[in-house]
N, C-alpha and C positions, 0 to 999 in steps of 0.2 A: 960829375957834380951838377946839380940843377942850377940854373941861373937864379939870381936873387929873387926876382918877382915870382917865378914859378915855385921856388922853394918856400917863400912866404905863404903862398896859397896852399901848398901841401902841408905846411906846419899848421896853418889855421884849420885845415880839414881834420887833422889829427886831434887838435885841441878841442874841437867841437864834440868829440865823443865823450860821454859822461864818465871820465876816469882821470886819474892823475898820471902824468907822464914823467918818469925820471929823465933828467937831461941826457944821460948816457943812452937811453933807449931812443930818444928823439934824434940824437946825433947819428946813431946807427941807421935809423930809418931814412934819414935824409942824406946820409953819406958825407957828413961834415964833422967838424970838430965841436967839442963842447963850447968853446969860445964863440964859434959862429952861431950856435943855437942861442946862447945868451944874447948876442947882438940882435938876432932875428926877433927874439921875444921883446926886446926893447923897441924895435921898429913897430911891432904890432901894438904895443902899448901907446906909442906916439900916434898911431892911426885910430885910437879909441877903443881898442879891444882890451877889456880888463882881464889880464892874465895874472893869476895868483900863483906864487911860488911858495911851497911848503917844504920845510926841512924834515929830516928823519927818514926812517926805513920805509914808511908808507907815504912819504911826501912826493913832491914833483910839481910839474906845471899843469894847471888846468884853467879853462876859461870859465869866468864867473859872470854874474849879472852886474851890469854897470848902471850908470845914470842915463845912458842913451842906448838906443837900439843899433848895434853895429850891423853891417852887412853879414849875411850868413851864406855859407856854402852848402848846397843841397846835392845829395846823390840823385841819380836819375829817378829812381822809384820815389824818393822823398819829394822831388819837384812835381811829379805827376800827382801824388797824393795831395799835396798842398793845393794844386790847381783845381782838382776835383772838389776838395773840401770848400774852397772859396766860392765856387759856383753853387754848390749845394746850400751854403749859408745864405748867399745872395737871393736864392729862390725859396728859402725856408720860412719859418714862422717867427723869426726874431726881427723886430722892427728896429730901424735906426742903423743897421750895419750893411744894408744893401749897397749903397753907393761906395762906401769904403772897401767893401769886399770886391766889387767890380774894379775899382781903381787898383787894388793890390793884384788882382788877377791880370789886368792889362799889363802891369809892370812885369809880372812874372812871364807871361806869354811872349813879351817882347824879347826876352833874353833866352827863352827856351831853344835848345837845338831843334832843328827841323824834325828829327826823328821823334822827339818827345812831344813837339807841338802837334804832330799828326796823331799821336795816341790820344792826347787830350781832346782834339777836335773830333776824333772818331767816337769817343765816349759821349761827347755832347750831342753829336749828330745822330747817332744810331742807338741811343737809349731814349725810350719814351716813358716818362712817368705817367702813371694812371692818376688822374685828378681825383681827389677825395669827393665823396658825395656831399659832405658838409665840411669844407675847408675850415681848419681851426683858426682862431683869432691870432693876430699878430701880438707878440709880447715885446715890450721895450727892452733893449739890451741893457740899459742902465738898471732897470728893475731886477733883471736876472743877476746882474753883478752884485747888487745890494743884497739880495736874498742869499746868494751863495756865500758872500762874505760874512753875513751874520751866522750862517751854518758853521762856517769855519771857525769863527771867533767865539761861538757859543754865547751869543748875546740875545736877550729877549727882544721881541718885536711887537709893537702895537700897530694895528692897521685897521682900516675900515674895509669891510668885505661885503660885496654885492652878491646876493643870491640869485637864483635863476629868474626870479620875478622882479629883480631890480631893487629889492629892499636892502638897506645897509645896516650892518651891525658892527660894533667895535669888538675886536678880538685881541687877546694878549697870548702870545705863544712862544714856545722855545723851538726855533727852527732846527730841523734835522737834515733834510735833503731836498733838493729840487730835482724832479723827475720829469723826463720827456716821455709821454706815452701817447701813441697815436698822433693826432694833430694838435695836441695841447701840452702845456707845461703845468705841473702841479707842485705845490709846496707841501711837504709832509712835516708836520710839527705837532708838538705836545701842547694842547690847549690848556692853559693854566686854570681858567675858570671852570672848564668842563671836566678837568682831571682825566683826560683821555687823549688818544691820538686822533688827529683830524687831517683830512686832505683838502687843500684849497686850490682852486684854479688861479694860476698866477695872474691871468689877465683881469681878474676881479679884485686883486689886492691893491690897496692904496696905502702904502706905508706911512707911518707917522714917526719921523725921525727927530732927534737922535734916538738910537736904540736904548733899551733898558739895561739892567744889570746883567752880569755874566751868570751862567748857570752850568751845572754839571751835566754833561750829555748823558742821555739814556740809551740803552741798547735799542737797536732798530726794531720797529713793530713787527711781530711775528718772525723776527730773525732775518727777514728779507724785505727790504723796503720796496724793491721793484715789484715783487709778487703782491705785496700789500696794496700798492697803488692799483695794480692790474685788477685785483678783486674788487676793490672799493669802487673804481670807476665803472667797471663792467656792471656790478650790481646796481649802481645808481641808474644805469641806462636800461635795465631789464624791464620789459613790459609784462613778461610772463615768468613766474618763478615756480619751482617744484622741488620737493624733497623726495628723492628717489632712493629706495633701498636696493643696493647692488649686492648680488650674491658672489662676492669676491673679496679678498683681503684689501684693506685700505691702501697699503703700500703699492699693491698691484694696480689699483684704480688710479692712484696719483700719477703713476708713470704714464698713463694713457691719456691724460687730459692736460690742457693748458691751464695755468692758474686763473686765466680770465674766464674759464668756463664754469668754475665753481669751487666749492670747498668740500673736502672729504672728511668725514668723521667716522672713526672705527666703532662698530658695535661689539663685535667679538673677532675671533681669529679668522673667520671666513665670511663676514658680512660687514658692510659699511653703509653710511648714508651720504649721498651726494646732494648738497644744497646748490642748485644750479638755476640758470635762467637764460633768457634770450629775448630779442625783440619780437620774435614770432614763435608760434608753436611748431612751425615747420623746421626752423633752425634748431629748436630745442630737441625735436625728434632726431635730427641728424646727429647731435652730440651724443644722445643716448645710444643710437645705433652703432656708434663707433667705439663704445665701451668694450665690446667683445665678450660680455658676460650677461647672464640673466639679471633682470631687474624687475621691481614692482613699483607701479605708479598708481596712485589713487586720486591725485589732484595735481593741477586744476582740471576741471571737467573738459575744457577745450583740448588739453593735451591728451587726455584719455581717449576722447572721441577721435582725435587725429591718428593716434597710434592704432586704434581699431581699424580705421579706414586703410591705413598703410598695411596692416596685417592682411586684410582682405584682398587688397590690391596685389600684394606680393604672392598671396596664395593663388590668385587667378593667373598670375604671370608664369607660374610653374605648374601647369596641369599634369595630372597623372601621378 
């Protein structure tokens, strides 16, 4: 039989799994009587752990949310994952949580066994992030919390929005999701006045609270909010655009491209149009070369000229 303190820790570890535990099963796992289990449950409650007991065939004991955050027991892999996550957040694009993340990480590392501390230190020391060419702006953590809460509660939001040039407009939207794409955060919402979906950079949003009335949530735009944001953000950054006729079925082409590369529209069973773009004709030519199918390009002229240069260069590189 385990000693009382060790048994309580074992019991707590079992209760932290997301399920209900019948008293008889806990007693069998711990090698004690049902009476001892009930006494141990009472001790955990006295220590601040909110243990709920439910009767019936599907009932049992389970740990629930309380008014304060009790200490948690973490398995080895869970502890490593939390440590990595805290460091990533501290170095990420969310403002206002850097210091608290580092404080939590310091507390965790202080109690990590040496074998786990070595793993975390190795990941920190021997992984090198590649800095972005244009690091994204920091986003306030409270703002992210506000927006995600409005998405959850289906409440309209009024806010001032600054465009790329700094001009401000008043918007009224039905928030749907907050998406992290690349180095930035985006709010996907139904614009009430424009009667259409819109994507807003979170760092340019200035909410006017309290929020408005509740609304009935709509289906995600295009059925996939992540792909929607990817296409919208990419298209907004394109300097060169092209509509390319591809001699292959639309579903085949879709499988070969990232949603950020463009949108595919079927013409018939064997042909489709790829609406695509990039920040340079060189990059655009790379995307087209990776399609693996014949295609026709008539514009823009810069892309046509570049493809002809590439064709001549490739021809010279394989003489005979």
